[in-house]
VEXKOLVEX-462931 format. One record per residue (C-alpha): residue number from 1; y, z, x. Coordinates in Angstrom, 3 decimals. Example, Ala and Ser with C-alpha at 12.3 -4.5 7.8 and 13.67 -1.06 7.14 Angstrom:
<atoms>
<atom><resi>1</resi><py>-4.500</py><pz>7.800</pz><px>12.300</px></atom>
<atom><resi>2</resi><py>-1.060</py><pz>7.140</pz><px>13.670</px></atom>
</atoms>
This chain:
<atoms>
<atom><resi>1</resi><py>-0.006</py><pz>0.041</pz><px>0.035</px></atom>
<atom><resi>2</resi><py>3.563</py><pz>-1.025</pz><px>1.485</px></atom>
<atom><resi>3</resi><py>5.093</py><pz>2.164</pz><px>0.673</px></atom>
<atom><resi>4</resi><py>2.467</py><pz>4.069</pz><px>2.757</px></atom>
<atom><resi>5</resi><py>2.962</py><pz>1.658</pz><px>5.538</px></atom>
<atom><resi>6</resi><py>6.685</py><pz>2.392</pz><px>5.409</px></atom>
<atom><resi>7</resi><py>6.002</py><pz>6.156</pz><px>5.295</px></atom>
<atom><resi>8</resi><py>3.879</py><pz>5.850</pz><px>8.340</px></atom>
<atom><resi>9</resi><py>6.751</py><pz>4.064</pz><px>10.181</px></atom>
<atom><resi>10</resi><py>9.291</py><pz>6.911</pz><px>9.127</px></atom>
<atom><resi>11</resi><py>7.013</py><pz>9.515</pz><px>10.430</px></atom>
<atom><resi>12</resi><py>6.700</py><pz>7.669</pz><px>13.760</px></atom>
<atom><resi>13</resi><py>10.400</py><pz>7.509</pz><px>14.062</px></atom>
<atom><resi>14</resi><py>10.686</py><pz>11.323</pz><px>13.344</px></atom>
<atom><resi>15</resi><py>7.826</py><pz>11.998</pz><px>15.791</px></atom>
<atom><resi>16</resi><py>9.651</py><pz>10.029</pz><px>18.470</px></atom>
<atom><resi>17</resi><py>13.035</py><pz>11.777</pz><px>17.717</px></atom>
<atom><resi>18</resi><py>11.053</py><pz>15.188</pz><px>18.200</px></atom>
<atom><resi>19</resi><py>9.209</py><pz>13.604</pz><px>21.334</px></atom>
<atom><resi>20</resi><py>6.068</py><pz>14.760</pz><px>19.568</px></atom>
<atom><resi>21</resi><py>3.339</py><pz>13.055</pz><px>21.509</px></atom>
<atom><resi>22</resi><py>0.408</py><pz>14.628</pz><px>19.328</px></atom>
<atom><resi>23</resi><py>2.080</py><pz>13.189</pz><px>16.221</px></atom>
<atom><resi>24</resi><py>2.673</py><pz>9.919</pz><px>17.671</px></atom>
<atom><resi>25</resi><py>-0.931</py><pz>9.655</pz><px>18.834</px></atom>
<atom><resi>26</resi><py>-2.302</py><pz>10.602</pz><px>15.551</px></atom>
<atom><resi>27</resi><py>-0.215</py><pz>7.958</pz><px>13.884</px></atom>
<atom><resi>28</resi><py>-1.350</py><pz>5.138</pz><px>16.365</px></atom>
<atom><resi>29</resi><py>-4.328</py><pz>3.022</pz><px>16.824</px></atom>
<atom><resi>30</resi><py>-6.368</py><pz>3.469</pz><px>20.076</px></atom>
<atom><resi>31</resi><py>-5.512</py><pz>-0.251</pz><px>20.680</px></atom>
<atom><resi>32</resi><py>-1.759</py><pz>0.299</pz><px>20.135</px></atom>
<atom><resi>33</resi><py>0.485</py><pz>-2.410</pz><px>21.743</px></atom>
<atom><resi>34</resi><py>4.292</py><pz>-1.610</pz><px>22.112</px></atom>
<atom><resi>35</resi><py>6.334</py><pz>-4.573</pz><px>23.320</px></atom>
<atom><resi>36</resi><py>9.913</py><pz>-5.076</pz><px>24.615</px></atom>
<atom><resi>37</resi><py>11.182</py><pz>-1.712</pz><px>24.725</px></atom>
<atom><resi>38</resi><py>14.247</py><pz>-1.413</pz><px>26.587</px></atom>
<atom><resi>39</resi><py>13.041</py><pz>1.678</pz><px>28.272</px></atom>
<atom><resi>40</resi><py>10.218</py><pz>-0.279</pz><px>29.669</px></atom>
<atom><resi>41</resi><py>12.303</py><pz>-3.215</pz><px>30.546</px></atom>
<atom><resi>42</resi><py>14.432</py><pz>-0.931</pz><px>32.833</px></atom>
<atom><resi>43</resi><py>11.325</py><pz>-0.064</pz><px>34.788</px></atom>
<atom><resi>44</resi><py>9.835</py><pz>-3.485</pz><px>34.766</px></atom>
<atom><resi>45</resi><py>7.138</py><pz>-2.504</pz><px>31.951</px></atom>
<atom><resi>46</resi><py>7.313</py><pz>-5.050</pz><px>29.180</px></atom>
<atom><resi>47</resi><py>4.140</py><pz>-3.789</pz><px>27.286</px></atom>
<atom><resi>48</resi><py>2.639</py><pz>-0.489</pz><px>26.732</px></atom>
<atom><resi>49</resi><py>-1.018</py><pz>-0.803</pz><px>25.736</px></atom>
<atom><resi>50</resi><py>-3.248</py><pz>1.649</pz><px>24.138</px></atom>
<atom><resi>51</resi><py>-2.560</py><pz>5.062</pz><px>22.576</px></atom>
<atom><resi>52</resi><py>-2.861</py><pz>6.723</pz><px>25.973</px></atom>
<atom><resi>53</resi><py>0.202</py><pz>4.776</pz><px>27.075</px></atom>
<atom><resi>54</resi><py>2.373</py><pz>6.730</pz><px>24.714</px></atom>
<atom><resi>55</resi><py>2.592</py><pz>9.608</pz><px>27.245</px></atom>
<atom><resi>56</resi><py>3.801</py><pz>7.265</pz><px>29.977</px></atom>
<atom><resi>57</resi><py>6.210</py><pz>5.805</pz><px>27.435</px></atom>
<atom><resi>58</resi><py>7.661</py><pz>9.118</pz><px>26.479</px></atom>
<atom><resi>59</resi><py>7.936</py><pz>9.996</pz><px>30.205</px></atom>
<atom><resi>60</resi><py>9.652</py><pz>6.859</pz><px>30.897</px></atom>
<atom><resi>61</resi><py>12.086</py><pz>7.515</pz><px>28.133</px></atom>
<atom><resi>62</resi><py>12.927</py><pz>10.866</pz><px>29.770</px></atom>
<atom><resi>63</resi><py>13.483</py><pz>9.162</pz><px>33.250</px></atom>
<atom><resi>64</resi><py>15.519</py><pz>6.185</pz><px>32.106</px></atom>
<atom><resi>65</resi><py>17.860</py><pz>7.823</pz><px>29.629</px></atom>
<atom><resi>66</resi><py>20.036</py><pz>10.868</pz><px>29.404</px></atom>
<atom><resi>67</resi><py>20.060</py><pz>10.387</pz><px>25.722</px></atom>
<atom><resi>68</resi><py>18.072</py><pz>7.872</pz><px>23.510</px></atom>
<atom><resi>69</resi><py>18.622</py><pz>8.381</pz><px>19.797</px></atom>
<atom><resi>70</resi><py>16.966</py><pz>5.874</pz><px>17.330</px></atom>
<atom><resi>71</resi><py>18.574</py><pz>5.627</pz><px>13.879</px></atom>
<atom><resi>72</resi><py>16.552</py><pz>3.409</pz><px>11.623</px></atom>
<atom><resi>73</resi><py>18.574</py><pz>2.353</pz><px>8.620</px></atom>
<atom><resi>74</resi><py>16.745</py><pz>-0.139</pz><px>6.429</px></atom>
<atom><resi>75</resi><py>12.924</py><pz>-0.656</pz><px>6.014</px></atom>
<atom><resi>76</resi><py>11.395</py><pz>-3.849</pz><px>4.479</px></atom>
<atom><resi>77</resi><py>7.719</py><pz>-4.475</pz><px>3.955</px></atom>
<atom><resi>78</resi><py>7.392</py><pz>-8.081</pz><px>3.205</px></atom>
<atom><resi>79</resi><py>3.535</py><pz>-7.868</pz><px>2.925</px></atom>
<atom><resi>80</resi><py>0.886</py><pz>-5.233</pz><px>3.262</px></atom>
<atom><resi>81</resi><py>0.573</py><pz>-3.911</pz><px>7.027</px></atom>
<atom><resi>82</resi><py>4.053</py><pz>-5.134</pz><px>8.017</px></atom>
<atom><resi>83</resi><py>7.354</py><pz>-3.178</pz><px>8.086</px></atom>
<atom><resi>84</resi><py>10.520</py><pz>-4.618</pz><px>9.398</px></atom>
<atom><resi>85</resi><py>13.211</py><pz>-1.962</pz><px>10.346</px></atom>
<atom><resi>86</resi><py>16.962</py><pz>-2.445</pz><px>11.272</px></atom>
<atom><resi>87</resi><py>19.174</py><pz>0.238</pz><px>12.711</px></atom>
<atom><resi>88</resi><py>20.813</py><pz>1.125</pz><px>15.877</px></atom>
<atom><resi>89</resi><py>20.080</py><pz>2.957</pz><px>19.109</px></atom>
<atom><resi>90</resi><py>22.478</py><pz>5.272</pz><px>20.951</px></atom>
<atom><resi>91</resi><py>21.918</py><pz>5.507</pz><px>24.505</px></atom>
<atom><resi>92</resi><py>23.351</py><pz>7.289</pz><px>27.474</px></atom>
<atom><resi>93</resi><py>22.585</py><pz>6.566</pz><px>31.018</px></atom>
<atom><resi>94</resi><py>24.601</py><pz>7.539</pz><px>34.218</px></atom>
<atom><resi>95</resi><py>27.553</py><pz>8.895</pz><px>32.067</px></atom>
<atom><resi>96</resi><py>27.948</py><pz>5.657</pz><px>30.112</px></atom>
<atom><resi>97</resi><py>27.066</py><pz>5.731</pz><px>26.296</px></atom>
<atom><resi>98</resi><py>26.745</py><pz>2.869</pz><px>23.869</px></atom>
<atom><resi>99</resi><py>25.512</py><pz>2.278</pz><px>20.421</px></atom>
<atom><resi>100</resi><py>23.702</py><pz>-1.023</pz><px>19.959</px></atom>
<atom><resi>101</resi><py>22.112</py><pz>-2.790</pz><px>16.799</px></atom>
<atom><resi>102</resi><py>18.230</py><pz>-2.749</pz><px>17.108</px></atom>
<atom><resi>103</resi><py>15.308</py><pz>-4.241</pz><px>14.979</px></atom>
<atom><resi>104</resi><py>11.765</py><pz>-3.165</pz><px>15.117</px></atom>
<atom><resi>105</resi><py>8.764</py><pz>-5.146</pz><px>13.828</px></atom>
<atom><resi>106</resi><py>5.681</py><pz>-2.760</pz><px>12.925</px></atom>
<atom><resi>107</resi><py>2.008</py><pz>-3.691</pz><px>12.145</px></atom>
<atom><resi>108</resi><py>0.072</py><pz>-1.126</pz><px>10.341</px></atom>
<atom><resi>109</resi><py>-3.677</py><pz>-1.554</pz><px>10.218</px></atom>
<atom><resi>110</resi><py>-5.934</py><pz>0.759</pz><px>8.308</px></atom>
<atom><resi>111</resi><py>-3.180</py><pz>3.377</pz><px>8.125</px></atom>
<atom><resi>112</resi><py>-2.723</py><pz>3.409</pz><px>11.886</px></atom>
<atom><resi>113</resi><py>0.286</py><pz>1.716</pz><px>13.908</px></atom>
<atom><resi>114</resi><py>-1.353</py><pz>-1.328</pz><px>15.651</px></atom>
<atom><resi>115</resi><py>1.757</py><pz>-2.523</pz><px>17.179</px></atom>
<atom><resi>116</resi><py>5.646</py><pz>-2.063</pz><px>17.554</px></atom>
<atom><resi>117</resi><py>7.910</py><pz>-4.847</pz><px>18.835</px></atom>
<atom><resi>118</resi><py>11.553</py><pz>-4.305</pz><px>19.624</px></atom>
<atom><resi>119</resi><py>13.284</py><pz>-7.387</pz><px>18.577</px></atom>
<atom><resi>120</resi><py>16.063</py><pz>-8.904</pz><px>20.619</px></atom>
<atom><resi>121</resi><py>19.453</py><pz>-7.700</pz><px>19.599</px></atom>
<atom><resi>122</resi><py>20.464</py><pz>-11.178</pz><px>18.476</px></atom>
<atom><resi>123</resi><py>17.800</py><pz>-10.939</pz><px>15.664</px></atom>
<atom><resi>124</resi><py>19.514</py><pz>-8.036</pz><px>14.036</px></atom>
</atoms>
């Protein structure tokens, strides 16, 4: 059900905001794939693969950003298993802060997050 898919994505955003690795792992498939995260790009890491990569991703967030706050604003589920989210991110690094538009494409399979793709800013 699409509303369940959206609820899963909202739970994932809340878990990320709390940096709650356990909750993120519970919501995610063992074969999770996260692509194009700006955090990873800053470190030359375009893809985080597998549920076990979530710990590395959260560690990378702490290394790259002094502050990273995701603000999802609109959720759209055009079909079962797919959730598109538009919002913004507030970042701070080396004393410089900025707010930028962001979009995410989520795939949910059997009630678990199978993939998250951060879309190019131009797509927002």
